[in-house]
All heavy atoms as TSV, in Angstrom:
chain	resi	resn	atom	element	x	y	z
A	1	MET	N	N	35.695	-85.333	-11.326
A	1	MET	CA	C	34.279	-85.019	-11.398
A	1	MET	C	C	33.523	-86.256	-11.870
A	1	MET	O	O	33.944	-86.938	-12.781
A	1	MET	CB	C	34.057	-83.844	-12.338
A	1	MET	CG	C	32.626	-83.502	-12.516
A	1	MET	SD	S	32.483	-81.836	-13.184
A	1	MET	CE	C	30.752	-81.660	-13.107
A	2	ILE	N	N	32.394	-86.525	-11.248
A	2	ILE	CA	C	31.583	-87.688	-11.605
A	2	ILE	C	C	30.598	-87.307	-12.714
A	2	ILE	O	O	30.029	-86.218	-12.698
A	2	ILE	CB	C	30.843	-88.229	-10.363
A	2	ILE	CG1	C	30.158	-89.542	-10.665
A	2	ILE	CG2	C	29.868	-87.215	-9.829
A	2	ILE	CD1	C	29.620	-90.248	-9.438
A	3	THR	N	N	30.420	-88.200	-13.668
A	3	THR	CA	C	29.483	-87.944	-14.756
A	3	THR	C	C	28.088	-88.399	-14.337
A	3	THR	O	O	27.922	-89.151	-13.377
A	3	THR	CB	C	29.886	-88.703	-16.031
A	3	THR	OG1	O	29.755	-90.111	-15.787
A	3	THR	CG2	C	31.301	-88.363	-16.455
A	4	ARG	N	N	27.111	-87.942	-15.062
A	4	ARG	CA	C	25.729	-88.346	-14.786
A	4	ARG	C	C	25.587	-89.862	-14.896
A	4	ARG	O	O	24.947	-90.512	-14.089
A	4	ARG	CB	C	24.780	-87.657	-15.763
A	4	ARG	CG	C	23.333	-88.054	-15.544
A	4	ARG	CD	C	22.415	-87.411	-16.541
A	4	ARG	NE	N	22.357	-85.980	-16.282
A	4	ARG	CZ	C	21.798	-85.114	-17.092
A	4	ARG	NH1	N	21.257	-85.513	-18.219
A	4	ARG	NH2	N	21.773	-83.835	-16.809
A	5	ARG	N	N	26.231	-90.435	-15.906
A	5	ARG	CA	C	26.165	-91.883	-16.115
A	5	ARG	C	C	26.770	-92.634	-14.922
A	5	ARG	O	O	26.209	-93.602	-14.431
A	5	ARG	CB	C	26.879	-92.271	-17.400
A	5	ARG	CG	C	26.814	-93.758	-17.707
A	5	ARG	CD	C	27.456	-94.038	-19.023
A	5	ARG	NE	N	26.767	-93.262	-20.046
A	5	ARG	CZ	C	26.315	-93.761	-21.172
A	5	ARG	NH1	N	26.515	-95.008	-21.453
A	5	ARG	NH2	N	25.683	-93.012	-22.036
A	6	GLN	N	N	27.940	-92.175	-14.452
A	6	GLN	CA	C	28.581	-92.816	-13.301
A	6	GLN	C	C	27.691	-92.722	-12.066
A	6	GLN	O	O	27.568	-93.670	-11.296
A	6	GLN	CB	C	29.941	-92.170	-13.016
A	6	GLN	CG	C	30.984	-92.462	-14.055
A	6	GLN	CD	C	32.210	-91.591	-13.887
A	6	GLN	OE1	O	32.121	-90.446	-13.452
A	6	GLN	NE2	N	33.371	-92.137	-14.247
A	7	PHE	N	N	27.067	-91.568	-11.878
A	7	PHE	CA	C	26.177	-91.380	-10.737
A	7	PHE	C	C	24.990	-92.341	-10.805
A	7	PHE	O	O	24.640	-92.997	-9.828
A	7	PHE	CB	C	25.683	-89.933	-10.676
A	7	PHE	CG	C	24.668	-89.697	-9.595
A	7	PHE	CD1	C	25.072	-89.568	-8.272
A	7	PHE	CD2	C	23.323	-89.615	-9.894
A	7	PHE	CE1	C	24.142	-89.363	-7.267
A	7	PHE	CE2	C	22.382	-89.413	-8.900
A	7	PHE	CZ	C	22.795	-89.290	-7.578
A	8	LEU	N	N	24.359	-92.420	-11.988
A	8	LEU	CA	C	23.191	-93.290	-12.143
A	8	LEU	C	C	23.559	-94.756	-11.953
A	8	LEU	O	O	22.842	-95.496	-11.280
A	8	LEU	CB	C	22.545	-93.077	-13.509
A	8	LEU	CG	C	21.829	-91.741	-13.689
A	8	LEU	CD1	C	21.373	-91.574	-15.125
A	8	LEU	CD2	C	20.661	-91.614	-12.734
A	9	VAL	N	N	24.665	-95.180	-12.534
A	9	VAL	CA	C	25.097	-96.574	-12.391
A	9	VAL	C	C	25.398	-96.877	-10.933
A	9	VAL	O	O	24.979	-97.899	-10.389
A	9	VAL	CB	C	26.318	-96.878	-13.287
A	9	VAL	CG1	C	26.934	-98.220	-12.947
A	9	VAL	CG2	C	25.911	-96.829	-14.754
A	10	GLY	N	N	26.097	-95.975	-10.247
A	10	GLY	CA	C	26.410	-96.167	-8.835
A	10	GLY	C	C	25.162	-96.189	-7.977
A	10	GLY	O	O	25.024	-96.993	-7.060
A	11	SER	N	N	24.205	-95.310	-8.279
A	11	SER	CA	C	22.955	-95.251	-7.525
A	11	SER	C	C	22.155	-96.535	-7.687
A	11	SER	O	O	21.607	-97.070	-6.724
A	11	SER	CB	C	22.106	-94.069	-7.986
A	11	SER	OG	O	22.766	-92.866	-7.729
A	12	LEU	N	N	22.083	-97.017	-8.919
A	12	LEU	CA	C	21.341	-98.249	-9.175
A	12	LEU	C	C	22.001	-99.444	-8.481
A	12	LEU	O	O	21.326	-100.290	-7.908
A	12	LEU	CB	C	21.219	-98.504	-10.676
A	12	LEU	CG	C	20.343	-97.523	-11.437
A	12	LEU	CD1	C	20.447	-97.779	-12.930
A	12	LEU	CD2	C	18.906	-97.613	-10.964
A	13	ALA	N	N	23.317	-99.484	-8.518
A	13	ALA	CA	C	24.035	-100.588	-7.877
A	13	ALA	C	C	23.825	-100.545	-6.374
A	13	ALA	O	O	23.549	-101.571	-5.739
A	13	ALA	CB	C	25.523	-100.512	-8.210
A	14	PHE	N	N	23.935	-99.362	-5.768
A	14	PHE	CA	C	23.749	-99.251	-4.324
A	14	PHE	C	C	22.302	-99.540	-3.950
A	14	PHE	O	O	22.024	-100.220	-2.981
A	14	PHE	CB	C	24.140	-97.871	-3.799
A	14	PHE	CG	C	23.939	-97.744	-2.328
A	14	PHE	CD1	C	24.820	-98.336	-1.438
A	14	PHE	CD2	C	22.851	-97.056	-1.818
A	14	PHE	CE1	C	24.627	-98.255	-0.074
A	14	PHE	CE2	C	22.645	-96.964	-0.460
A	14	PHE	CZ	C	23.543	-97.560	0.414
A	15	GLY	N	N	21.355	-99.056	-4.747
A	15	GLY	CA	C	19.944	-99.296	-4.474
A	15	GLY	C	C	19.614	-100.776	-4.484
A	15	GLY	O	O	18.888	-101.273	-3.636
A	16	GLY	N	N	20.156	-101.499	-5.440
A	16	GLY	CA	C	19.917	-102.938	-5.495
A	16	GLY	C	C	20.537	-103.654	-4.317
A	16	GLY	O	O	19.948	-104.570	-3.745
A	17	LEU	N	N	21.714	-103.215	-3.927
A	17	LEU	CA	C	22.389	-103.822	-2.783
A	17	LEU	C	C	21.641	-103.518	-1.492
A	17	LEU	O	O	21.412	-104.407	-0.671
A	17	LEU	CB	C	23.830	-103.296	-2.693
A	17	LEU	CG	C	24.717	-103.883	-1.606
A	17	LEU	CD1	C	24.920	-105.367	-1.852
A	17	LEU	CD2	C	26.053	-103.169	-1.578
A	18	ALA	N	N	21.224	-102.269	-1.319
A	18	ALA	CA	C	20.524	-101.872	-0.095
A	18	ALA	C	C	19.166	-102.555	-0.005
A	18	ALA	O	O	18.736	-102.964	1.070
A	18	ALA	CB	C	20.367	-100.358	-0.049
A	19	SER	N	N	18.478	-102.698	-1.148
A	19	SER	CA	C	17.150	-103.304	-1.112
A	19	SER	C	C	17.220	-104.790	-0.783
A	19	SER	O	O	16.237	-105.378	-0.363
A	19	SER	CB	C	16.432	-103.089	-2.439
A	19	SER	OG	O	17.072	-103.828	-3.461
A	20	SER	N	N	18.358	-105.397	-0.955
A	20	SER	CA	C	18.485	-106.803	-0.605
A	20	SER	C	C	19.202	-106.968	0.733
A	20	SER	O	O	19.768	-108.012	1.013
A	20	SER	CB	C	19.239	-107.556	-1.701
A	20	SER	OG	O	20.576	-107.092	-1.769
A	21	ALA	N	N	19.178	-105.927	1.560
A	21	ALA	CA	C	19.799	-105.937	2.894
A	21	ALA	C	C	21.260	-106.348	2.802
A	21	ALA	O	O	21.727	-107.251	3.478
A	21	ALA	CB	C	19.025	-106.830	3.845
A	22	PHE	N	N	21.985	-105.667	1.921
A	22	PHE	CA	C	23.402	-105.906	1.726
A	22	PHE	C	C	23.701	-107.360	1.372
A	22	PHE	O	O	24.522	-108.028	1.971
A	22	PHE	CB	C	24.206	-105.432	2.933
A	22	PHE	CG	C	24.096	-103.955	3.127
A	22	PHE	CD1	C	23.257	-103.447	4.100
A	22	PHE	CD2	C	24.798	-103.080	2.319
A	22	PHE	CE1	C	23.129	-102.077	4.267
A	22	PHE	CE2	C	24.680	-101.716	2.480
A	22	PHE	CZ	C	23.837	-101.211	3.459
A	23	GLY	N	N	22.971	-107.831	0.388
A	23	GLY	CA	C	23.242	-109.150	-0.151
A	23	GLY	C	C	22.383	-110.265	0.418
A	23	GLY	O	O	22.378	-111.355	-0.094
A	24	LYS	N	N	21.615	-109.997	1.460
A	24	LYS	CA	C	20.755	-111.020	2.057
A	24	LYS	C	C	19.310	-110.723	1.698
A	24	LYS	O	O	18.863	-109.592	1.772
A	24	LYS	CB	C	20.911	-111.032	3.578
A	24	LYS	CG	C	22.303	-111.400	4.023
A	24	LYS	CD	C	22.389	-111.391	5.524
A	24	LYS	CE	C	23.815	-111.684	5.955
A	24	LYS	NZ	N	23.984	-111.605	7.391
A	25	LYS	N	N	18.584	-111.753	1.343
A	25	LYS	CA	C	17.186	-111.566	0.999
A	25	LYS	C	C	16.387	-111.257	2.260
A	25	LYS	O	O	16.541	-111.926	3.272
A	25	LYS	CB	C	16.643	-112.829	0.326
A	25	LYS	CG	C	15.242	-112.655	-0.184
A	25	LYS	CD	C	14.795	-113.866	-0.954
A	25	LYS	CE	C	13.377	-113.655	-1.439
A	25	LYS	NZ	N	12.901	-114.790	-2.181
A	26	LEU	N	N	15.537	-110.233	2.183
A	26	LEU	CA	C	14.717	-109.864	3.326
A	26	LEU	C	C	13.525	-110.809	3.444
A	26	LEU	O	O	12.849	-111.083	2.468
A	26	LEU	CB	C	14.199	-108.430	3.176
A	26	LEU	CG	C	15.224	-107.328	3.302
A	26	LEU	CD1	C	14.554	-105.977	3.062
A	26	LEU	CD2	C	15.868	-107.340	4.662
A	27	ASP	N	N	13.268	-111.287	4.642
A	27	ASP	CA	C	12.092	-112.106	4.912
A	27	ASP	C	C	11.189	-111.293	5.829
A	27	ASP	O	O	11.270	-111.375	7.047
A	27	ASP	CB	C	12.504	-113.421	5.576
A	27	ASP	CG	C	11.318	-114.339	5.810
A	27	ASP	OD1	O	10.217	-114.039	5.285
A	27	ASP	OD2	O	11.486	-115.332	6.528
A	28	LEU	N	N	10.347	-110.468	5.229
A	28	LEU	CA	C	9.507	-109.559	6.003
A	28	LEU	C	C	8.526	-110.293	6.903
A	28	LEU	O	O	8.151	-109.786	7.956
A	28	LEU	CB	C	8.761	-108.611	5.066
A	28	LEU	CG	C	9.634	-107.689	4.209
A	28	LEU	CD1	C	8.777	-106.837	3.294
A	28	LEU	CD2	C	10.530	-106.829	5.077
A	29	ALA	N	N	8.101	-111.485	6.507
A	29	ALA	CA	C	7.139	-112.239	7.308
A	29	ALA	C	C	7.723	-112.642	8.658
A	29	ALA	O	O	6.995	-112.790	9.630
A	29	ALA	CB	C	6.667	-113.464	6.546
A	30	SER	N	N	9.039	-112.806	8.729
A	30	SER	CA	C	9.642	-113.235	9.991
A	30	SER	C	C	10.083	-112.072	10.874
A	30	SER	O	O	10.523	-112.282	11.996
A	30	SER	CB	C	10.859	-114.125	9.703
A	30	SER	OG	O	11.886	-113.351	9.115
A	31	MET	N	N	9.961	-110.847	10.362
A	31	MET	CA	C	10.354	-109.687	11.156
A	31	MET	C	C	9.296	-109.402	12.220
A	31	MET	O	O	8.104	-109.557	11.977
A	31	MET	CB	C	10.544	-108.477	10.258
A	31	MET	CG	C	11.696	-108.639	9.276
A	31	MET	SD	S	11.897	-107.221	8.212
A	31	MET	CE	C	12.704	-106.114	9.336
A	32	PRO	N	N	9.718	-108.973	13.422
A	32	PRO	CA	C	8.745	-108.672	14.465
A	32	PRO	C	C	7.870	-107.473	14.076
A	32	PRO	O	O	8.329	-106.553	13.415
A	32	PRO	CB	C	9.605	-108.343	15.681
A	32	PRO	CG	C	10.927	-107.978	15.135
A	32	PRO	CD	C	11.085	-108.731	13.846
A	33	ILE	N	N	6.626	-107.526	14.499
A	33	ILE	CA	C	5.698	-106.442	14.209
A	33	ILE	C	C	5.894	-105.354	15.255
A	33	ILE	O	O	5.914	-105.621	16.448
A	33	ILE	CB	C	4.235	-106.951	14.222
A	33	ILE	CG1	C	4.040	-107.955	13.097
A	33	ILE	CG2	C	3.260	-105.796	14.098
A	33	ILE	CD1	C	2.692	-108.623	13.101
A	34	SER	N	N	6.047	-104.136	14.800
A	34	SER	CA	C	6.257	-103.003	15.697
A	34	SER	C	C	4.945	-102.610	16.372
A	34	SER	O	O	3.886	-102.633	15.753
A	34	SER	CB	C	6.807	-101.814	14.919
A	34	SER	OG	O	6.831	-100.670	15.724
A	35	GLU	N	N	5.037	-102.240	17.607
A	35	GLU	CA	C	3.874	-101.747	18.340
A	35	GLU	C	C	3.599	-100.294	17.961
A	35	GLU	O	O	2.584	-99.743	18.329
A	35	GLU	CB	C	4.122	-101.845	19.847
A	35	GLU	CG	C	4.248	-103.263	20.359
A	35	GLU	CD	C	2.945	-104.033	20.283
A	35	GLU	OE1	O	1.872	-103.436	20.475
A	35	GLU	OE2	O	3.008	-105.245	20.032
A	36	GLY	N	N	4.520	-99.685	17.274
A	36	GLY	CA	C	4.351	-98.290	16.882
A	36	GLY	C	C	4.622	-97.363	18.051
A	36	GLY	O	O	5.349	-97.711	18.980
A	37	TYR	N	N	4.032	-96.211	18.026
A	37	TYR	CA	C	4.259	-95.204	19.061
A	37	TYR	C	C	3.107	-95.116	20.046
A	37	TYR	O	O	3.076	-94.239	20.883
A	37	TYR	CB	C	4.493	-93.838	18.415
A	37	TYR	CG	C	5.759	-93.802	17.613
A	37	TYR	CD1	C	5.731	-93.897	16.227
A	37	TYR	CD2	C	6.986	-93.692	18.239
A	37	TYR	CE1	C	6.898	-93.867	15.495
A	37	TYR	CE2	C	8.160	-93.662	17.516
A	37	TYR	CZ	C	8.105	-93.751	16.142
A	37	TYR	OH	O	9.257	-93.720	15.421
A	38	GLY	N	N	2.139	-95.988	19.915
A	38	GLY	CA	C	1.003	-95.973	20.829
A	38	GLY	C	C	-0.210	-95.326	20.198
A	38	GLY	O	O	-0.195	-94.877	19.054
A	39	ALA	N	N	-1.256	-95.273	20.993
A	39	ALA	CA	C	-2.526	-94.717	20.518
A	39	ALA	C	C	-2.407	-93.208	20.315
A	39	ALA	O	O	-1.611	-92.538	20.965
A	39	ALA	CB	C	-3.628	-95.016	21.528
A	40	LEU	N	N	-3.214	-92.701	19.412
A	40	LEU	CA	C	-3.226	-91.265	19.171
A	40	LEU	C	C	-4.044	-90.567	20.245
A	40	LEU	O	O	-5.068	-91.069	20.693
A	40	LEU	CB	C	-3.817	-90.960	17.795
A	40	LEU	CG	C	-3.064	-91.528	16.597
A	40	LEU	CD1	C	-3.792	-91.144	15.304
A	40	LEU	CD2	C	-1.632	-91.051	16.568
A	41	VAL	N	N	-3.577	-89.389	20.637
A	41	VAL	CA	C	-4.282	-88.562	21.612
A	41	VAL	C	C	-5.003	-87.475	20.835
A	41	VAL	O	O	-4.409	-86.806	19.982
A	41	VAL	CB	C	-3.282	-87.940	22.619
A	41	VAL	CG1	C	-3.998	-87.026	23.588
A	41	VAL	CG2	C	-2.515	-89.025	23.348
A	42	ALA	N	N	-6.294	-87.292	21.141
A	42	ALA	CA	C	-7.086	-86.297	20.419
A	42	ALA	C	C	-6.529	-84.896	20.643
A	42	ALA	O	O	-6.216	-84.508	21.765
A	42	ALA	CB	C	-8.541	-86.356	20.871
A	43	ASP	N	N	-6.376	-84.151	19.560
A	43	ASP	CA	C	-5.871	-82.783	19.614
A	43	ASP	C	C	-7.012	-81.830	19.945
A	43	ASP	O	O	-8.008	-81.799	19.229
A	43	ASP	CB	C	-5.261	-82.424	18.255
A	43	ASP	CG	C	-4.746	-80.997	18.188
A	43	ASP	OD1	O	-4.514	-80.383	19.243
A	43	ASP	OD2	O	-4.557	-80.507	17.059
A	44	PRO	N	N	-6.877	-81.027	21.017
A	44	PRO	CA	C	-7.937	-80.074	21.356
A	44	PRO	C	C	-8.195	-79.058	20.240
A	44	PRO	O	O	-9.305	-78.567	20.084
A	44	PRO	CB	C	-7.423	-79.361	22.607
A	44	PRO	CG	C	-6.216	-80.080	23.057
A	44	PRO	CD	C	-5.776	-80.992	21.960
A	45	GLN	N	N	-7.162	-78.748	19.428
A	45	GLN	CA	C	-7.319	-77.813	18.312
A	45	GLN	C	C	-7.913	-78.486	17.076
A	45	GLN	O	O	-8.188	-77.825	16.080
A	45	GLN	CB	C	-5.955	-77.201	17.954
A	45	GLN	CG	C	-5.278	-76.479	19.089
A	45	GLN	CD	C	-6.075	-75.286	19.571
A	45	GLN	OE1	O	-6.648	-74.553	18.771
A	45	GLN	NE2	N	-6.129	-75.105	20.873
A	46	LYS	N	N	-8.035	-79.812	17.129
A	46	LYS	CA	C	-8.595	-80.616	16.039
A	46	LYS	C	C	-7.818	-80.463	14.722
A	46	LYS	O	O	-8.388	-80.464	13.638
A	46	LYS	CB	C	-10.075	-80.315	15.837
A	46	LYS	CG	C	-10.917	-80.603	17.066
A	46	LYS	CD	C	-12.382	-80.522	16.751
A	46	LYS	CE	C	-13.262	-80.691	17.938
A	46	LYS	NZ	N	-13.086	-81.789	18.800
A	47	LEU	N	N	-6.477	-80.329	14.848
A	47	LEU	CA	C	-5.644	-80.237	13.653
A	47	LEU	C	C	-4.915	-81.534	13.362
A	47	LEU	O	O	-4.901	-82.012	12.232
A	47	LEU	CB	C	-4.600	-79.121	13.810
A	47	LEU	CG	C	-5.122	-77.700	13.824
A	47	LEU	CD1	C	-3.989	-76.718	14.076
A	47	LEU	CD2	C	-5.810	-77.383	12.515
A	48	LEU	N	N	-4.278	-82.109	14.393
A	48	LEU	CA	C	-3.434	-83.267	14.171
A	48	LEU	C	C	-3.348	-84.100	15.449
A	48	LEU	O	O	-2.808	-83.653	16.452
A	48	LEU	CB	C	-2.034	-82.796	13.761
A	48	LEU	CG	C	-1.009	-83.857	13.400
A	48	LEU	CD1	C	-1.460	-84.641	12.172
A	48	LEU	CD2	C	0.333	-83.207	13.141
A	49	ASP	N	N	-3.890	-85.292	15.408
A	49	ASP	CA	C	-3.789	-86.204	16.548
A	49	ASP	C	C	-2.446	-86.918	16.493
A	49	ASP	O	O	-2.050	-87.424	15.439
A	49	ASP	CB	C	-4.914	-87.242	16.516
A	49	ASP	CG	C	-6.292	-86.616	16.665
A	49	ASP	OD1	O	-6.373	-85.471	17.152
A	49	ASP	OD2	O	-7.279	-87.274	16.295
A	50	LEU	N	N	-1.734	-86.932	17.613
A	50	LEU	CA	C	-0.408	-87.529	17.686
A	50	LEU	C	C	-0.326	-88.469	18.884
A	50	LEU	O	O	-1.113	-88.350	19.819
A	50	LEU	CB	C	0.656	-86.438	17.848
A	50	LEU	CG	C	0.809	-85.451	16.703
A	50	LEU	CD1	C	1.736	-84.323	17.107
A	50	LEU	CD2	C	1.330	-86.145	15.470
A	51	PRO	N	N	0.651	-89.380	18.900
A	51	PRO	CA	C	0.847	-90.220	20.076
A	51	PRO	C	C	1.294	-89.379	21.275
A	51	PRO	O	O	1.828	-88.276	21.125
A	51	PRO	CB	C	1.972	-91.177	19.657
A	51	PRO	CG	C	1.988	-91.136	18.177
A	51	PRO	CD	C	1.534	-89.762	17.809
A	52	LYS	N	N	1.080	-89.905	22.473
A	52	LYS	CA	C	1.470	-89.232	23.710
A	52	LYS	C	C	2.965	-88.893	23.652
A	52	LYS	O	O	3.781	-89.707	23.241
A	52	LYS	CB	C	1.186	-90.141	24.906
A	52	LYS	CG	C	1.489	-89.507	26.233
A	52	LYS	CD	C	1.138	-90.433	27.375
A	52	LYS	CE	C	1.468	-89.772	28.699
A	52	LYS	NZ	N	1.122	-90.632	29.829
A	53	GLY	N	N	3.317	-87.676	24.055
A	53	GLY	CA	C	4.702	-87.240	24.066
A	53	GLY	C	C	5.145	-86.525	22.797
A	53	GLY	O	O	6.215	-85.934	22.767
A	54	PHE	N	N	4.345	-86.568	21.742
A	54	PHE	CA	C	4.670	-85.888	20.497
A	54	PHE	C	C	3.989	-84.520	20.478
A	54	PHE	O	O	2.976	-84.313	21.138
A	54	PHE	CB	C	4.191	-86.696	19.289
A	54	PHE	CG	C	5.051	-87.881	18.975
A	54	PHE	CD1	C	5.055	-88.996	19.798
A	54	PHE	CD2	C	5.853	-87.891	17.845
A	54	PHE	CE1	C	5.843	-90.091	19.517
A	54	PHE	CE2	C	6.646	-88.985	17.552
A	54	PHE	CZ	C	6.644	-90.085	18.394
A	55	SER	N	N	4.542	-83.605	19.707
A	55	SER	CA	C	3.932	-82.282	19.591
A	55	SER	C	C	4.163	-81.754	18.174
A	55	SER	O	O	4.955	-82.293	17.413
A	55	SER	CB	C	4.532	-81.322	20.610
A	55	SER	OG	O	5.909	-81.126	20.359
A	56	TYR	N	N	3.460	-80.700	17.840
A	56	TYR	CA	C	3.647	-80.049	16.549
A	56	TYR	C	C	3.530	-78.546	16.742
A	56	TYR	O	O	3.035	-78.073	17.757
A	56	TYR	CB	C	2.635	-80.538	15.508
A	56	TYR	CG	C	1.210	-80.122	15.791
A	56	TYR	CD1	C	0.713	-78.931	15.284
A	56	TYR	CD2	C	0.359	-80.926	16.541
A	56	TYR	CE1	C	-0.593	-78.543	15.539
A	56	TYR	CE2	C	-0.942	-80.544	16.792
A	56	TYR	CZ	C	-1.421	-79.352	16.290
A	56	TYR	OH	O	-2.701	-78.970	16.538
A	57	LYS	N	N	4.019	-77.808	15.762
A	57	LYS	CA	C	3.918	-76.354	15.770
A	57	LYS	C	C	3.457	-75.920	14.388
A	57	LYS	O	O	4.052	-76.299	13.380
A	57	LYS	CB	C	5.274	-75.728	16.092
A	57	LYS	CG	C	5.241	-74.224	16.126
A	57	LYS	CD	C	6.603	-73.659	16.508
A	57	LYS	CE	C	6.525	-72.147	16.564
A	57	LYS	NZ	N	7.802	-71.564	16.958
A	58	VAL	N	N	2.400	-75.156	14.330
A	58	VAL	CA	C	1.884	-74.644	13.065
A	58	VAL	C	C	2.757	-73.467	12.641
A	58	VAL	O	O	2.943	-72.522	13.415
A	58	VAL	CB	C	0.410	-74.197	13.206
A	58	VAL	CG1	C	-0.094	-73.580	11.913
A	58	VAL	CG2	C	-0.461	-75.378	13.614
A	59	ILE	N	N	3.319	-73.544	11.435
A	59	ILE	CA	C	4.169	-72.452	10.955
A	59	ILE	C	C	3.431	-71.522	9.997
A	59	ILE	O	O	3.839	-70.385	9.809
A	59	ILE	CB	C	5.466	-72.984	10.303
A	59	ILE	CG1	C	5.149	-73.937	9.170
A	59	ILE	CG2	C	6.331	-73.662	11.341
A	59	ILE	CD1	C	6.344	-74.349	8.358
A	60	SER	N	N	2.342	-71.998	9.414
A	60	SER	CA	C	1.486	-71.128	8.610
A	60	SER	C	C	0.157	-71.836	8.396
A	60	SER	O	O	0.076	-73.054	8.442
A	60	SER	CB	C	2.129	-70.782	7.268
A	60	SER	OG	O	2.202	-71.917	6.443
A	61	SER	N	N	-0.870	-71.044	8.168
A	61	SER	CA	C	-2.201	-71.591	7.924
A	61	SER	C	C	-2.784	-70.959	6.670
A	61	SER	O	O	-2.505	-69.791	6.356
A	61	SER	CB	C	-3.132	-71.303	9.105
A	61	SER	OG	O	-2.713	-71.991	10.251
A	62	LEU	N	N	-3.586	-71.724	5.984
A	62	LEU	CA	C	-4.236	-71.265	4.765
A	62	LEU	C	C	-4.928	-69.929	5.005
A	62	LEU	O	O	-5.686	-69.774	5.950
A	62	LEU	CB	C	-5.260	-72.304	4.303
A	62	LEU	CG	C	-6.123	-71.943	3.111
A	62	LEU	CD1	C	-5.264	-71.816	1.868
A	62	LEU	CD2	C	-7.196	-72.985	2.896
A	63	GLY	N	N	-4.620	-68.953	4.150
A	63	GLY	CA	C	-5.287	-67.654	4.216
A	63	GLY	C	C	-4.608	-66.625	5.104
A	63	GLY	O	O	-4.924	-65.444	5.019
A	64	ASN	N	N	-3.661	-67.045	5.966
A	64	ASN	CA	C	-2.937	-66.068	6.788
A	64	ASN	C	C	-2.118	-65.157	5.887
A	64	ASN	O	O	-1.685	-65.546	4.809
A	64	ASN	CB	C	-1.994	-66.758	7.772
A	64	ASN	CG	C	-2.712	-67.390	8.939
A	64	ASN	OD1	O	-3.915	-67.268	9.086
A	64	ASN	ND2	N	-1.962	-68.071	9.776
A	65	SER	N	N	-1.873	-63.924	6.357
A	65	SER	CA	C	-1.033	-62.997	5.598
A	65	SER	C	C	0.431	-63.360	5.764
A	65	SER	O	O	0.884	-63.662	6.861
A	65	SER	CB	C	-1.256	-61.564	6.072
A	65	SER	OG	O	-2.554	-61.141	5.742
A	66	MET	N	N	1.172	-63.322	4.646
A	66	MET	CA	C	2.611	-63.566	4.672
A	66	MET	C	C	3.320	-62.208	4.752
A	66	MET	O	O	2.693	-61.158	4.670
A	66	MET	CB	C	3.031	-64.329	3.413
A	66	MET	CG	C	2.384	-65.704	3.308
A	66	MET	SD	S	2.996	-66.715	1.949
A	66	MET	CE	C	2.437	-65.801	0.519
A	67	SER	N	N	4.645	-62.254	4.913
A	67	SER	CA	C	5.415	-61.005	5.053
A	67	SER	C	C	5.354	-60.119	3.826
A	67	SER	O	O	5.563	-58.908	3.910
A	67	SER	CB	C	6.880	-61.335	5.400
A	67	SER	OG	O	7.465	-62.060	4.338
A	68	ASP	N	N	5.018	-60.688	2.659
A	68	ASP	CA	C	4.934	-59.894	1.434
A	68	ASP	C	C	3.531	-59.354	1.192
A	68	ASP	O	O	3.242	-58.765	0.163
A	68	ASP	CB	C	5.401	-60.710	0.222
A	68	ASP	CG	C	4.540	-61.931	-0.044
A	68	ASP	OD1	O	3.567	-62.170	0.714
A	68	ASP	OD2	O	4.856	-62.677	-0.996
A	69	GLY	N	N	2.627	-59.576	2.155
A	69	GLY	CA	C	1.265	-59.078	2.026
A	69	GLY	C	C	0.323	-60.033	1.328
A	69	GLY	O	O	-0.898	-59.838	1.362
A	70	MET	N	N	0.864	-61.062	0.704
A	70	MET	CA	C	0.024	-62.065	0.044
A	70	MET	C	C	-0.510	-63.032	1.108
A	70	MET	O	O	-0.067	-62.999	2.249
A	70	MET	CB	C	0.838	-62.824	-1.009
A	70	MET	CG	C	1.450	-61.938	-2.090
A	70	MET	SD	S	0.240	-61.180	-3.160
A	70	MET	CE	C	-0.265	-62.580	-4.119
A	71	HIS	N	N	-1.438	-63.867	0.718
A	71	HIS	CA	C	-2.014	-64.842	1.632
A	71	HIS	C	C	-1.390	-66.220	1.399
A	71	HIS	O	O	-1.004	-66.542	0.280
A	71	HIS	CB	C	-3.533	-64.925	1.448
A	71	HIS	CG	C	-4.229	-63.659	1.844
A	71	HIS	ND1	N	-4.466	-63.333	3.143
A	71	HIS	CD2	C	-4.706	-62.643	1.098
A	71	HIS	CE1	C	-5.078	-62.156	3.190
A	71	HIS	NE2	N	-5.227	-61.715	1.949
A	72	VAL	N	N	-1.313	-67.013	2.458
A	72	VAL	CA	C	-0.798	-68.381	2.341
A	72	VAL	C	C	-1.709	-69.136	1.374
A	72	VAL	O	O	-2.921	-69.167	1.555
A	72	VAL	CB	C	-0.776	-69.084	3.726
A	72	VAL	CG1	C	-0.377	-70.536	3.576
A	72	VAL	CG2	C	0.159	-68.359	4.681
A	73	PRO	N	N	-1.131	-69.726	0.311
A	73	PRO	CA	C	-1.944	-70.420	-0.694
A	73	PRO	C	C	-2.394	-71.801	-0.230
A	73	PRO	O	O	-1.958	-72.300	0.802
A	73	PRO	CB	C	-0.995	-70.535	-1.875
A	73	PRO	CG	C	0.359	-70.569	-1.273
A	73	PRO	CD	C	0.280	-69.703	-0.027
A	74	ASP	N	N	-3.275	-72.395	-1.044
A	74	ASP	CA	C	-3.731	-73.770	-0.791
A	74	ASP	C	C	-2.558	-74.702	-0.764
A	74	ASP	O	O	-1.592	-74.557	-1.413
A	74	ASP	CB	C	-4.695	-74.234	-1.877
A	74	ASP	CG	C	-6.048	-73.555	-1.773
A	74	ASP	OD1	O	-6.265	-72.798	-0.823
A	74	ASP	OD2	O	-6.887	-73.785	-2.670
């Protein structure tokens, strides 16, 4: 069983290693700039504009009734 101390020490060691790209210093200025996913397409429902080819599904909205009879909170 791993102790909390062992976990924290291991996490810190891995975090330091990962943040330095496994031992190499990151040079962010020389990295290529991403074009991203493209321009956003206006949402006809006016909820969320997304790039072409992306979609979303609303699973609940503020004030809708939940299965327990309560309303969806803020």
